[in-house]
C-alpha positions as CSV (number, residue, x, y, z in Angstrom):
1,M,-16.8,45.3,33.2
2,D,-18.4,42.4,35.7
3,P,-15.0,40.3,36.8
4,G,-17.0,37.1,36.2
5,W,-17.2,38.1,32.8
6,T,-13.8,38.9,32.3
7,K,-12.3,36.0,33.7
8,T,-14.7,34.1,31.1
9,V,-13.3,35.6,27.9
10,M,-9.8,35.7,29.1
11,L,-10.5,31.7,29.5
12,T,-12.5,31.4,26.4
13,G,-9.4,33.5,24.7
14,S,-7.1,30.9,26.8
15,L,-8.9,27.9,25.1
16,L,-8.8,29.0,22.0
17,V,-4.8,29.9,21.9
18,L,-4.1,26.9,23.0
19,P,-4.5,24.5,19.9
20,V,-3.2,27.4,18.0
21,V,0.2,26.9,20.3
22,A,0.0,23.1,20.2
23,F,0.0,23.2,16.3
24,I,2.7,25.7,16.2
25,A,5.0,23.4,18.3
26,A,4.0,19.9,16.9
27,F,4.6,22.0,12.9
28,L,8.2,22.8,14.7
29,F,9.5,20.0,17.0
30,R,7.2,16.6,16.0
31,P,6.2,17.5,12.4
32,G,5.6,13.6,12.5
33,I,2.3,14.1,14.8
34,L,0.6,16.2,12.4
35,I,0.7,13.5,9.6
36,K,-0.2,10.7,12.0
37,I,-3.6,12.8,12.7
38,Y,-4.3,14.2,9.3
39,N,-4.5,10.3,8.1
40,W,-6.7,10.0,11.4
41,Y,-8.8,12.5,10.0
42,M,-8.6,11.3,6.7
43,Q,-9.7,7.6,7.9
44,C,-12.6,8.7,9.5
45,R,-13.9,11.5,6.8
46,L,-14.2,8.1,5.1
47,G,-16.0,6.1,7.0
48,L,-13.0,4.1,7.5
49,Q,-12.6,2.2,11.0
50,V,-8.9,0.7,12.2
51,R,-9.7,-2.7,13.7
52,Y,-7.8,-5.5,15.0
53,A,-7.8,-9.2,13.9
54,H,-5.6,-12.0,15.9
55,S,-4.5,-14.9,15.1
56,G,-2.9,-16.8,17.9
57,N,-0.5,-14.2,19.5
58,Y,-0.1,-12.4,16.1
59,R,-1.9,-9.7,15.5
60,F,-3.1,-7.6,12.3
61,C,-3.7,-4.0,12.1
62,Y,-6.1,-3.3,9.2
63,S,-8.9,-0.8,8.1
64,C,-12.2,-1.0,6.9
65,R,-15.1,0.5,5.4
66,G,-18.7,-1.6,4.4
67,T,-19.6,-4.9,4.7
68,P,-19.6,-7.6,3.2
69,G,-22.0,-9.8,1.1
70,G,-23.1,-6.7,-1.0
71,A,-23.3,-6.5,-5.2
72,T,-19.6,-6.8,-5.9
73,P,-16.7,-9.1,-4.2
74,S,-14.9,-7.3,-1.4
75,L,-11.4,-5.5,-1.9
76,L,-8.5,-6.7,0.3
77,L,-5.6,-4.0,-0.5
78,L,-1.6,-4.6,-0.5
79,H,0.3,-1.9,0.3
80,G,3.9,-1.9,-0.7
81,F,7.2,-1.7,1.2
82,S,7.7,0.3,4.0
83,A,4.2,1.8,3.2
84,N,1.3,1.4,5.4
85,K,-2.6,1.0,5.2
86,D,-3.1,5.0,4.7
87,L,-1.8,4.5,1.5
88,W,-4.9,3.6,0.2
89,L,-6.7,6.7,1.3
90,G,-6.6,8.4,-1.8
91,V,-8.2,5.5,-3.7
92,V,-10.9,4.8,-1.2
93,K,-11.8,8.2,-1.2
94,Y,-12.9,7.2,-5.3
95,L,-14.4,4.1,-4.6
96,P,-18.1,3.5,-3.9
97,S,-19.5,3.7,-0.5
98,S,-21.3,1.0,-0.7
99,Q,-17.8,-1.0,-1.6
100,H,-16.6,-3.4,1.4
101,V,-13.1,-2.7,1.2
102,V,-10.4,-3.7,3.6
103,C,-6.7,-2.2,4.5
104,V,-4.0,-4.5,5.7
105,D,-1.0,-3.0,7.3
106,M,1.6,-6.0,5.7
107,P,3.6,-8.1,8.1
108,G,5.2,-6.0,10.4
109,H,4.5,-2.9,9.2
110,E,2.6,0.1,11.1
111,G,-0.1,-1.7,13.6
112,T,0.8,-5.1,12.7
113,S,2.5,-7.6,14.8
114,R,7.0,-7.4,14.6
115,P,8.0,-10.9,15.7
116,G,11.9,-10.6,16.2
117,T,12.5,-14.0,14.1
118,E,9.8,-13.2,11.2
119,D,10.3,-14.7,7.9
120,Y,9.4,-11.9,5.2
121,S,10.1,-13.4,2.2
122,I,7.4,-13.2,0.1
123,Q,6.1,-16.6,0.8
124,G,6.7,-16.0,4.7
125,Q,3.8,-12.8,4.1
126,V,1.3,-14.6,1.5
127,S,1.1,-17.1,4.8
128,R,0.8,-14.5,7.3
129,I,-2.0,-12.7,4.6
130,H,-3.5,-15.9,4.6
131,Q,-4.0,-15.9,8.3
132,F,-5.6,-12.4,8.1
133,V,-8.2,-13.5,5.4
134,Q,-8.7,-16.7,7.4
135,S,-8.9,-14.8,10.6
136,T,-11.3,-11.9,9.1
137,G,-13.7,-14.6,7.2
138,L,-13.0,-12.5,3.9
139,N,-12.7,-16.4,2.3
140,H,-15.9,-17.6,3.5
141,R,-16.8,-15.9,-0.2
142,P,-14.2,-15.1,-3.0
143,F,-12.8,-11.6,-2.9
144,H,-11.0,-9.1,-5.0
145,L,-7.0,-8.8,-4.1
146,V,-5.4,-5.8,-5.2
147,G,-1.5,-5.4,-4.5
148,S,1.3,-2.6,-4.7
149,S,4.8,-3.3,-5.5
150,M,6.2,-5.6,-2.9
151,G,2.1,-6.1,-2.2
152,G,1.9,-7.0,-6.0
153,N,4.3,-9.9,-5.2
154,V,2.7,-11.5,-2.2
155,A,-0.8,-10.9,-4.4
156,G,0.4,-12.6,-7.3
157,V,1.7,-15.6,-5.1
158,Y,-1.5,-15.4,-2.9
159,A,-3.5,-15.7,-6.1
160,A,-1.9,-18.8,-7.6
161,C,-1.6,-20.6,-3.8
162,Y,-5.4,-19.8,-3.2
163,P,-7.0,-19.2,-6.5
164,A,-10.5,-20.4,-4.5
165,H,-10.3,-17.4,-2.0
166,L,-10.2,-14.5,-4.7
167,S,-13.2,-13.6,-7.7
168,A,-10.3,-11.6,-9.9
169,L,-6.5,-9.8,-9.3
170,T,-5.5,-6.7,-9.4
171,L,-1.5,-6.1,-9.5
172,I,-0.5,-2.8,-9.3
173,S,3.8,-2.2,-10.9
174,P,3.9,-5.5,-8.8
175,A,8.0,-6.5,-7.7
176,G,9.1,-9.8,-8.1
177,L,9.3,-10.2,-11.8
178,M,12.4,-10.1,-14.3
179,C,11.8,-7.1,-16.3
180,P,13.4,-6.9,-19.4
181,S,14.5,-3.5,-19.4
182,D,16.0,-2.3,-15.9
183,S,14.2,0.5,-14.0
184,E,16.8,3.3,-12.4
185,F,16.2,1.8,-9.1
186,I,17.3,-1.6,-10.1
187,C,20.5,0.2,-11.7
188,R,21.4,2.0,-8.5
189,L,21.5,-1.1,-5.9
190,R,23.8,-2.7,-8.7
191,E,25.9,0.2,-8.4
192,L,26.0,0.2,-4.7
193,E,26.7,-3.6,-4.7
194,G,30.5,-4.1,-3.0
195,S,30.8,-0.6,-2.5
196,Q,31.3,1.2,0.6
197,Q,28.2,2.5,0.3
198,E,26.4,-1.1,0.4
199,E,23.8,0.0,3.3
200,V,22.7,2.7,1.9
201,I,19.4,1.7,0.1
202,P,17.2,4.4,-1.8
203,L,13.8,3.4,-0.7
204,I,15.4,4.0,3.5
205,P,15.5,7.3,3.4
206,S,17.4,8.8,6.9
207,T,17.7,12.3,6.2
208,V,16.1,15.1,4.2
209,E,17.7,15.0,1.1
210,E,17.5,11.2,0.9
211,M,13.4,11.9,1.2
212,E,13.2,14.5,-1.1
213,D,16.0,11.6,-4.0
214,M,13.1,9.0,-2.4
215,L,10.3,11.0,-3.9
216,R,11.5,11.5,-7.1
217,L,12.7,8.0,-7.2
218,C,9.0,7.3,-6.5
219,N,6.9,9.7,-8.7
220,F,7.3,10.9,-12.1
221,N,4.8,14.5,-10.9
222,S,7.5,16.3,-8.1
223,F,6.2,17.2,-4.8
224,S,7.5,20.8,-3.6
225,L,6.6,19.3,0.3
226,P,7.8,22.1,2.5
227,R,10.7,21.1,4.5
228,Q,9.0,20.4,7.2
229,V,6.6,18.3,6.0
230,L,9.8,15.9,5.0
231,R,10.6,16.1,8.7
232,G,7.8,14.5,9.7
233,L,7.8,12.2,6.9
234,L,11.1,11.0,7.7
235,E,10.8,11.2,11.6
236,N,7.6,8.6,10.9
237,R,9.8,6.4,8.8
238,I,13.6,6.4,11.1
239,P,12.6,4.6,14.2
240,H,12.1,1.6,11.4
241,N,14.6,1.8,9.3
242,S,16.2,-1.0,10.9
243,F,12.9,-2.6,10.3
244,Y,13.2,-1.8,6.9
245,K,17.0,-3.5,6.0
246,K,15.7,-6.8,7.2
247,V,12.6,-7.0,5.4
248,F,14.2,-5.1,1.9
249,T,17.0,-8.4,2.7
250,D,14.2,-10.6,2.6
251,I,11.9,-9.4,-0.5
252,V,15.2,-9.0,-2.2
253,G,17.2,-12.5,-1.7
254,E,17.5,-15.6,-3.7
255,K,14.2,-16.8,-1.9
256,S,11.9,-14.2,-3.5
257,R,13.4,-11.7,-5.9
258,Y,11.4,-13.7,-8.6
259,S,8.4,-15.3,-6.4
260,L,5.7,-13.6,-8.5
261,Q,7.9,-14.5,-11.9
262,E,7.7,-18.0,-10.6
263,H,4.4,-18.2,-9.8
264,M,2.5,-16.3,-12.7
265,H,2.2,-19.6,-14.8
266,L,-0.3,-20.9,-11.9
267,I,-2.8,-17.6,-12.1
268,T,-6.2,-18.8,-12.9
269,V,-8.6,-15.8,-11.7
270,P,-8.8,-13.0,-14.0
271,L,-5.8,-10.4,-13.9
272,Q,-5.7,-6.7,-14.3
273,V,-2.2,-5.3,-14.5
274,I,-2.2,-1.3,-14.0
275,W,1.5,0.3,-14.1
276,G,3.1,4.1,-14.5
277,K,5.0,4.4,-17.6
278,E,7.4,6.4,-16.1
279,D,8.0,4.2,-13.1
280,Q,11.9,4.4,-12.1
281,V,11.1,1.7,-9.6
282,L,10.1,-1.4,-11.3
283,D,10.1,-1.0,-15.2
284,V,7.1,-1.1,-17.1
285,S,8.1,-3.2,-19.7
286,G,7.4,-6.0,-16.7
287,A,3.5,-5.6,-17.2
288,T,4.5,-7.4,-20.7
289,V,5.6,-10.2,-18.9
290,L,2.4,-10.9,-16.9
291,Q,0.2,-10.4,-20.4
292,K,2.0,-12.9,-22.3
293,A,2.3,-15.6,-18.7
294,V,-1.4,-15.3,-17.8
295,P,-3.9,-16.0,-20.6
296,G,-6.7,-12.8,-20.9
297,C,-4.8,-10.6,-18.8
298,Q,-5.8,-6.6,-19.2
299,V,-3.3,-4.2,-19.1
300,V,-3.2,-0.1,-18.4
301,L,-0.7,1.5,-18.6
302,L,-0.7,5.3,-17.6
303,D,0.5,8.2,-19.1
304,H,3.1,10.6,-16.9
305,C,2.8,8.6,-13.8
306,G,5.9,6.8,-11.9
307,H,5.5,3.9,-9.1
308,S,3.2,5.4,-6.7
309,V,0.3,4.9,-9.4
310,A,-2.2,4.6,-5.8
311,L,-0.7,8.4,-4.8
312,E,-0.4,10.0,-8.0
313,R,-3.6,8.8,-9.7
314,P,-6.1,7.9,-7.2
315,R,-9.3,8.7,-8.5
316,K,-7.7,7.0,-12.2
317,T,-6.8,3.9,-9.8
318,A,-10.2,3.5,-8.1
319,K,-12.4,3.8,-11.3
320,L,-10.2,1.0,-13.2
321,I,-10.9,-1.2,-10.0
322,T,-14.1,-0.7,-10.0
323,D,-14.8,-1.4,-13.5
324,F,-13.2,-4.3,-13.3
325,L,-15.0,-5.3,-10.2
326,S,-18.1,-4.4,-12.5
327,A,-16.9,-6.6,-15.4
328,Q,-15.9,-9.8,-13.5
329,T,-19.5,-9.1,-11.4
330,G,-21.4,-9.1,-15.0
331,E,-19.7,-11.6,-16.2
332,G,-20.2,-14.0,-13.2
333,E,-24.5,-13.2,-13.5
334,V,-24.4,-14.0,-17.5
335,M,-22.8,-17.7,-16.5
336,K,-25.5,-17.7,-13.6
337,K,-28.2,-17.6,-16.0
338,H,-26.7,-19.6,-18.7
339,S,-25.6,-22.6,-16.5
């Protein structure tokens, strides 16, 4: 055999083996990297572009797809506590490809700035999201705001403070309400108050076992994830745990704990509420609170679904949001024709 051909075959074989070796090494020793690569791959597959917006020295990181000014209003999606913009990947997958959608990393999360003296109270976060809206020009045309959990609390207060910016509002298992019934999570927090385990917060895991417990708490449908995947999820979270504790302290403090409850009577835009019936973090009875307080509020309760609605029921979530968007757009067109 020609020596040159032999070298070529050997080199080609080495090039094929290297990615496999790199994958195995990452899976064994740095599984968190593989999760980030997977999210990046999904962003590309869905046509999402990661961009940055600045307000003074403050930087927002967000992903987006499509362009504003289409048949339906733009969608701005706000994730919950300790998550990031990638929470919405499953939902974006089922949204119309023509829909202009923006997923922003909430203040201090992922690629958005994290100043040491930042106010992470709900009102503080509302102010930051207002800056983001202005810096990206979303306020040039009424947009549809969607918020989940902590992001739902922020979205609801934003709607109360800046109604002219919005065409409609969707709240998914939002925090900030005085729910008639206590959830499993709230009961646990009360048990921990004043105990030696006061620093142990179920939503801020530091071990694989605590990670499994958090997933059980947030999801009705159990995920049988390999231990290495759990390690990867944990690996990406642990460096931020001190930040998460700071945010958690701010949002459950007296200033923020019931922010949505205090502002819900000021919500005037069409409101849709989506909640999992089996939510163990924020009890589903909170949906009734909003329904009674906001005229015309539409409530959808999902069977066999926990707190992480966007993860457990992404297709259904996308359909509910799309249908609500279409309904509001249709009503708007009818009003224009009769005006």
